[in-house]
C-alpha positions in Angstrom: 175.6 150.5 28.7 174.9 151.7 32.2 175.9 155.0 33.7 178.9 153.7 35.6 180.3 152.0 32.5 180.0 155.1 30.4 181.7 157.1 33.1 184.6 154.6 33.2 185.0 154.6 29.5 185.0 158.4 29.5 187.8 158.5 32.1 189.8 155.9 30.1 189.5 157.9 26.9 190.5 161.1 28.7 193.5 159.4 30.3 194.6 158.0 26.9 194.2 161.5 25.4 196.3 163.1 28.2 199.0 160.3 27.8 199.1 160.8 24.1 199.7 164.5 24.5 202.4 163.9 27.1 204.2 161.4 24.9 204.0 163.7 21.9 205.3 166.6 24.0 208.2 164.5 25.3 209.3 163.4 21.8 209.0 166.9 20.5 211.1 168.2 23.4 213.6 165.3 22.9 214.0 166.1 19.2 214.4 169.8 19.8 211.1 170.6 18.0 210.0 172.9 20.9 212.1 174.9 23.3 212.2 173.3 26.8 210.5 175.1 29.7 213.9 175.3 31.6 216.6 175.7 28.9 220.2 174.9 29.8 222.1 178.1 29.4 225.3 177.7 31.5 227.8 175.0 32.4 230.4 175.7 35.1 233.4 173.7 36.3 235.2 173.6 39.6 237.4 171.3 41.7 240.9 170.2 40.8 241.4 171.7 37.4 245.1 172.5 37.4 246.0 169.7 34.9 242.8 170.0 32.9 241.9 172.4 30.1 238.3 173.7 30.0 238.4 173.2 26.2 238.9 169.5 26.7 236.1 169.4 29.3 233.7 171.1 27.0 234.7 168.9 24.0 233.8 165.7 25.8 230.4 167.2 26.6 229.6 167.7 22.9 226.2 166.1 22.3 225.4 165.7 26.0 223.9 169.2 26.6 220.9 169.0 24.4 217.4 169.6 25.9 216.6 171.4 29.1 217.8 171.4 32.6 215.4 168.7 33.6 215.9 166.4 30.6 219.7 166.5 30.4 221.4 163.2 31.2 223.6 163.9 34.2 225.0 160.3 34.3 226.1 160.5 30.7 227.8 163.8 31.4 229.5 162.4 34.5 230.8 159.4 32.5 232.0 161.7 29.6 234.0 163.9 32.0 235.5 160.8 33.8 236.7 159.5 30.4 239.5 162.1 30.5 242.8 160.6 31.8 243.4 163.1 34.6 239.8 162.9 36.0 239.3 160.5 39.0 235.6 161.3 39.9 233.0 163.8 38.9 229.9 165.2 40.5 227.2 166.8 38.3 224.4 168.8 39.8 221.6 171.0 38.4 221.6 174.7 39.5 218.2 176.3 39.1 217.0 177.7 36.9 219.4 177.2 34.0 222.8 175.8 34.8 224.9 172.7 35.5 227.8 172.7 38.0 230.5 170.0 37.3 232.9 169.3 40.1 236.1 167.4 39.2 238.3 165.4 41.5 241.7 164.8 39.7 244.2 162.0 40.0 247.2 162.8 42.1 250.2 160.7 40.8 252.8 159.3 43.2 254.9 157.3 40.6 255.5 156.8 36.9 254.3 153.4 35.8 255.8 151.4 33.0 255.8 153.0 29.6 253.9 156.3 29.5 251.6 155.9 32.5 251.2 157.3 36.0 250.0 155.7 39.2 248.1 157.1 42.2 248.6 156.3 45.8 245.8 153.7 45.5 247.7 152.0 42.6 245.3 153.4 40.0 247.1 153.6 36.6 246.1 156.3 34.1 247.7 157.5 30.9 247.7 161.2 30.3 249.0 162.5 27.0 251.5 164.0 26.9 253.1 162.5 30.0 254.2 165.4 32.3 257.8 165.8 33.5 257.5 164.9 37.1 260.1 164.0 39.8 258.5 160.7 40.8 259.9 157.2 41.3 259.8 155.0 38.2 258.0 151.7 38.8 257.5 148.8 36.4 256.1 145.3 36.4 254.0 142.8 34.6 250.3 143.5 33.8 248.2 143.5 37.0 251.2 144.0 39.4 250.9 147.8 39.9 249.6 147.5 43.5 252.2 144.9 44.4 255.1 147.0 43.0 254.0 150.2 44.7 253.6 148.4 48.1 257.1 146.9 47.7 258.6 150.2 46.7 257.2 151.9 49.8 258.6 149.1 52.1 262.0 149.2 50.5 262.2 153.0 50.6 261.3 152.9 54.3 264.2 150.5 55.0 266.6 152.6 53.1 265.9 155.6 55.3 268.6 154.2 57.7 271.4 154.9 55.1 272.2 157.7 52.7 270.8 155.8 49.7 267.9 157.2 47.8 265.6 154.9 45.8 264.7 156.0 42.3 263.0 153.1 40.6 261.9 149.6 41.2 261.2 146.9 38.6 259.6 143.5 38.9 260.5 141.3 35.9 258.6 138.4 34.3 260.4 135.9 36.5 259.1 137.9 39.6 262.6 139.1 40.5 263.1 142.6 41.9 265.7 145.2 40.9 266.0 148.5 42.8 267.8 151.4 41.2 269.2 154.2 43.4 269.3 157.9 42.7 273.0 157.7 42.0 272.5 155.0 39.3 273.5 152.0 41.4 271.4 148.9 41.1 270.4 146.4 43.8 269.5 142.9 42.6 267.2 141.6 45.2 266.0 138.4 43.6 262.6 136.8 44.2 262.6 135.6 47.8 263.5 137.1 51.2 263.7 140.6 49.7 263.2 142.5 53.0 265.7 140.3 54.8 268.3 140.6 52.0 268.0 144.4 52.0 268.2 144.5 55.8 271.5 142.5 55.7 272.8 144.9 53.0 271.9 148.0 55.0 273.5 146.6 58.2 276.7 145.9 56.3 276.6 149.3 54.5 276.6 151.1 57.7 279.8 149.4 58.7 281.6 150.5 55.5 283.8 153.5 56.3 286.2 153.8 53.3 283.7 154.4 50.5 284.6 158.1 50.3 282.8 159.6 47.3 282.6 156.4 45.4 279.2 155.6 43.9 277.7 152.1 43.9 277.3 150.5 40.5 275.8 147.1 41.3 275.0 145.2 44.5 274.0 141.6 44.0 272.1 140.6 47.2 271.0 137.1 46.0 273.7 135.2 47.8 272.6 133.1 50.8 275.0 134.6 53.3 276.2 137.9 51.8 276.3 140.0 48.7 278.7 141.2 46.0 279.5 144.9 45.3 280.9 146.7 42.3 281.7 150.5 42.3 281.2 152.8 39.4 284.9 153.5 39.1 285.7 149.8 38.7 285.7 147.7 35.5 
Protein backbone atom coordinates (compact mmCIF):
# COMPACT_ATOMS: atom_id res chain seq x y z
CA UNK A 1 0.00 0.00 0.00
CA UNK A 2 1.49 3.30 -1.01
CA UNK A 3 1.75 6.38 1.12
CA UNK A 4 -1.33 8.15 -0.34
CA UNK A 5 -3.54 5.12 0.18
CA UNK A 6 -2.44 4.75 3.80
CA UNK A 7 -3.17 8.40 4.42
CA UNK A 8 -6.61 8.07 2.82
CA UNK A 9 -7.43 5.03 4.93
CA UNK A 10 -6.32 6.85 8.04
CA UNK A 11 -8.57 9.79 7.28
CA UNK A 12 -11.53 7.49 6.64
CA UNK A 13 -10.93 5.67 9.93
CA UNK A 14 -10.70 8.96 11.77
CA UNK A 15 -13.90 10.25 10.12
CA UNK A 16 -15.73 7.05 11.04
CA UNK A 17 -14.49 7.33 14.62
CA UNK A 18 -15.69 10.94 14.90
CA UNK A 19 -19.05 10.05 13.37
CA UNK A 20 -19.51 7.16 15.79
CA UNK A 21 -18.81 9.46 18.71
CA UNK A 22 -21.27 12.04 17.37
CA UNK A 23 -24.01 9.46 16.88
CA UNK A 24 -23.46 8.01 20.34
CA UNK A 25 -23.57 11.48 21.87
CA UNK A 26 -26.77 12.31 20.01
CA UNK A 27 -28.53 9.14 21.18
CA UNK A 28 -27.33 9.64 24.72
CA UNK A 29 -28.62 13.21 24.68
CA UNK A 30 -31.88 12.14 23.06
CA UNK A 31 -32.47 9.49 25.74
CA UNK A 32 -31.61 11.85 28.54
CA UNK A 33 -28.48 9.92 29.53
CA UNK A 34 -26.43 13.10 29.62
CA UNK A 35 -27.39 16.67 30.44
CA UNK A 36 -27.63 18.88 27.32
CA UNK A 37 -25.16 21.69 26.89
CA UNK A 38 -28.02 24.23 26.76
CA UNK A 39 -30.76 22.87 29.05
CA UNK A 40 -34.29 24.20 28.59
CA UNK A 41 -35.16 25.93 31.85
CA UNK A 42 -38.09 28.25 31.10
CA UNK A 43 -41.20 28.41 28.88
CA UNK A 44 -43.12 31.69 28.59
CA UNK A 45 -46.42 32.55 26.91
CA UNK A 46 -47.71 35.79 25.46
CA UNK A 47 -50.24 36.99 22.91
CA UNK A 48 -54.02 36.61 23.17
CA UNK A 49 -54.43 34.58 26.35
CA UNK A 50 -57.69 35.94 27.77
CA UNK A 51 -59.64 32.75 26.96
CA UNK A 52 -56.78 30.36 27.62
CA UNK A 53 -55.53 28.89 30.90
CA UNK A 54 -51.79 28.54 31.29
CA UNK A 55 -52.40 25.14 32.90
CA UNK A 56 -54.02 23.93 29.64
CA UNK A 57 -51.11 25.29 27.62
CA UNK A 58 -48.57 23.53 29.79
CA UNK A 59 -50.58 20.31 29.78
CA UNK A 60 -50.51 19.97 25.97
CA UNK A 61 -46.74 20.48 26.09
CA UNK A 62 -46.22 17.42 28.29
CA UNK A 63 -43.57 15.27 26.64
CA UNK A 64 -42.50 17.97 24.17
CA UNK A 65 -40.00 19.80 26.38
CA UNK A 66 -37.40 17.07 26.81
CA UNK A 67 -33.81 17.68 25.76
CA UNK A 68 -32.13 21.02 25.47
CA UNK A 69 -32.81 24.30 23.81
CA UNK A 70 -31.25 23.13 20.54
CA UNK A 71 -32.85 19.70 20.34
CA UNK A 72 -36.42 20.56 21.34
CA UNK A 73 -38.92 20.11 18.48
CA UNK A 74 -40.47 23.55 17.98
CA UNK A 75 -42.83 22.31 15.24
CA UNK A 76 -44.25 19.65 17.54
CA UNK A 77 -44.72 22.29 20.23
CA UNK A 78 -46.49 24.59 17.79
CA UNK A 79 -48.84 21.81 16.66
CA UNK A 80 -49.58 20.84 20.27
CA UNK A 81 -50.57 24.39 21.24
CA UNK A 82 -52.67 24.83 18.09
CA UNK A 83 -54.64 21.70 19.02
CA UNK A 84 -56.38 23.77 21.73
CA UNK A 85 -59.80 24.97 20.48
CA UNK A 86 -59.28 28.69 21.12
CA UNK A 87 -55.85 28.83 19.46
CA UNK A 88 -55.72 30.04 15.85
CA UNK A 89 -51.95 30.20 15.24
CA UNK A 90 -48.82 29.88 17.35
CA UNK A 91 -45.25 31.09 17.03
CA UNK A 92 -42.48 29.30 18.95
CA UNK A 93 -39.00 30.80 19.21
CA UNK A 94 -35.86 29.97 21.15
CA UNK A 95 -34.61 32.63 23.57
CA UNK A 96 -30.95 32.19 24.44
CA UNK A 97 -29.63 30.67 26.50
CA UNK A 98 -32.35 28.58 28.17
CA UNK A 99 -35.94 29.56 27.27
CA UNK A 100 -38.78 29.18 24.80
CA UNK A 101 -41.23 31.98 24.05
CA UNK A 102 -44.64 30.85 22.74
CA UNK A 103 -46.85 33.55 21.20
CA UNK A 104 -50.53 32.69 20.77
CA UNK A 105 -53.03 34.20 18.32
CA UNK A 106 -56.54 33.29 19.49
CA UNK A 107 -59.75 32.85 17.53
CA UNK A 108 -62.16 35.80 17.68
CA UNK A 109 -65.74 34.50 17.32
CA UNK A 110 -68.37 36.49 15.42
CA UNK A 111 -71.22 33.95 15.53
CA UNK A 112 -72.46 30.79 17.20
CA UNK A 113 -72.50 27.92 14.73
CA UNK A 114 -74.80 24.93 14.90
CA UNK A 115 -74.74 22.83 18.04
CA UNK A 116 -71.96 23.87 20.39
CA UNK A 117 -69.53 25.61 18.04
CA UNK A 118 -68.31 29.12 17.28
CA UNK A 119 -67.33 30.77 14.01
CA UNK A 120 -64.71 33.40 13.19
CA UNK A 121 -64.98 36.21 10.65
CA UNK A 122 -63.20 33.92 8.16
CA UNK A 123 -65.85 31.20 8.71
CA UNK A 124 -63.45 29.01 10.69
CA UNK A 125 -65.51 26.77 12.99
CA UNK A 126 -64.08 25.73 16.36
CA UNK A 127 -65.54 23.97 19.40
CA UNK A 128 -64.47 25.27 22.81
CA UNK A 129 -65.71 23.48 25.89
CA UNK A 130 -67.62 24.79 27.65
CA UNK A 131 -69.21 27.12 25.12
CA UNK A 132 -69.07 30.68 26.53
CA UNK A 133 -72.19 32.76 26.92
CA UNK A 134 -71.74 35.34 24.15
CA UNK A 135 -74.19 37.80 22.60
CA UNK A 136 -73.60 36.66 19.02
CA UNK A 137 -75.89 35.77 16.11
CA UNK A 138 -76.87 32.12 15.95
CA UNK A 139 -76.14 30.56 12.54
CA UNK A 140 -76.86 27.04 11.35
CA UNK A 141 -76.64 25.03 8.16
CA UNK A 142 -75.65 21.69 6.62
CA UNK A 143 -72.02 20.51 6.89
CA UNK A 144 -69.69 22.61 4.78
CA UNK A 145 -72.04 25.60 4.56
CA UNK A 146 -70.52 27.81 7.28
CA UNK A 147 -68.96 30.33 4.91
CA UNK A 148 -72.11 30.56 2.80
CA UNK A 149 -74.38 31.08 5.82
CA UNK A 150 -72.12 33.75 7.32
CA UNK A 151 -71.93 35.62 4.02
CA UNK A 152 -75.71 35.50 3.64
CA UNK A 153 -76.27 36.67 7.21
CA UNK A 154 -74.04 39.69 6.66
CA UNK A 155 -75.92 40.62 3.48
CA UNK A 156 -79.35 40.27 5.12
CA UNK A 157 -78.27 42.21 8.22
CA UNK A 158 -77.07 45.05 6.00
CA UNK A 159 -80.43 45.15 4.21
CA UNK A 160 -82.33 45.25 7.51
CA UNK A 161 -80.46 48.36 8.65
CA UNK A 162 -83.10 50.36 6.77
CA UNK A 163 -85.85 49.27 9.22
CA UNK A 164 -86.03 48.80 13.01
CA UNK A 165 -85.69 45.03 12.77
CA UNK A 166 -82.68 43.34 14.32
CA UNK A 167 -81.55 39.94 12.99
CA UNK A 168 -80.72 37.34 15.64
CA UNK A 169 -80.24 34.07 13.77
CA UNK A 170 -80.17 32.55 10.31
CA UNK A 171 -80.69 28.92 9.36
CA UNK A 172 -80.20 27.11 6.07
CA UNK A 173 -82.06 23.78 6.03
CA UNK A 174 -81.32 20.61 4.10
CA UNK A 175 -83.58 21.79 1.27
CA UNK A 176 -81.42 24.95 0.98
CA UNK A 177 -84.22 27.22 2.20
CA UNK A 178 -83.44 30.19 4.44
CA UNK A 179 -85.17 31.25 7.68
CA UNK A 180 -84.18 34.50 9.38
CA UNK A 181 -85.18 35.03 13.02
CA UNK A 182 -85.41 38.53 14.45
CA UNK A 183 -84.41 39.73 17.90
CA UNK A 184 -88.08 40.03 18.88
CA UNK A 185 -88.73 36.41 17.98
CA UNK A 186 -90.32 36.95 14.57
CA UNK A 187 -89.36 34.65 11.71
CA UNK A 188 -88.90 35.52 8.06
CA UNK A 189 -89.30 32.57 5.69
CA UNK A 190 -87.15 33.54 2.72
CA UNK A 191 -87.21 30.33 0.70
CA UNK A 192 -84.46 29.17 -1.64
CA UNK A 193 -84.42 31.65 -4.52
CA UNK A 194 -84.38 35.44 -4.98
CA UNK A 195 -83.66 35.89 -1.26
CA UNK A 196 -82.28 39.43 -1.51
CA UNK A 197 -85.12 40.57 -3.77
CA UNK A 198 -87.75 39.07 -1.46
CA UNK A 199 -86.29 40.77 1.58
CA UNK A 200 -86.00 44.08 -0.29
CA UNK A 201 -89.70 43.88 -1.19
CA UNK A 202 -90.59 43.13 2.43
CA UNK A 203 -88.50 46.07 3.72
CA UNK A 204 -90.08 48.46 1.21
CA UNK A 205 -93.55 47.42 2.33
CA UNK A 206 -92.63 47.43 6.02
CA UNK A 207 -91.59 51.05 5.82
CA UNK A 208 -95.11 51.89 4.59
CA UNK A 209 -96.84 50.21 7.54
CA UNK A 210 -97.89 52.89 10.01
CA UNK A 211 -100.38 51.13 12.30
CA UNK A 212 -98.20 48.40 13.81
CA UNK A 213 -97.84 50.23 17.14
CA UNK A 214 -96.08 48.01 19.63
CA UNK A 215 -97.09 44.79 17.87
CA UNK A 216 -94.36 42.22 17.36
CA UNK A 217 -94.02 40.22 14.19
CA UNK A 218 -94.55 36.47 14.59
CA UNK A 219 -94.07 35.15 11.03
CA UNK A 220 -93.57 36.69 7.62
CA UNK A 221 -93.73 34.30 4.68
CA UNK A 222 -91.89 35.97 1.80
CA UNK A 223 -92.09 33.04 -0.60
CA UNK A 224 -95.03 34.39 -2.60
CA UNK A 225 -94.29 35.59 -6.14
CA UNK A 226 -95.82 39.06 -5.74
CA UNK A 227 -96.12 39.66 -2.01
CA UNK A 228 -95.90 38.12 1.44
CA UNK A 229 -98.08 37.02 4.36
CA UNK A 230 -97.77 38.42 7.89
CA UNK A 231 -98.88 37.16 11.28
CA UNK A 232 -98.48 39.12 14.51
CA UNK A 233 -97.57 37.63 17.87
CA UNK A 234 -100.89 38.68 19.40
CA UNK A 235 -102.85 36.79 16.74
CA UNK A 236 -103.90 33.15 16.71
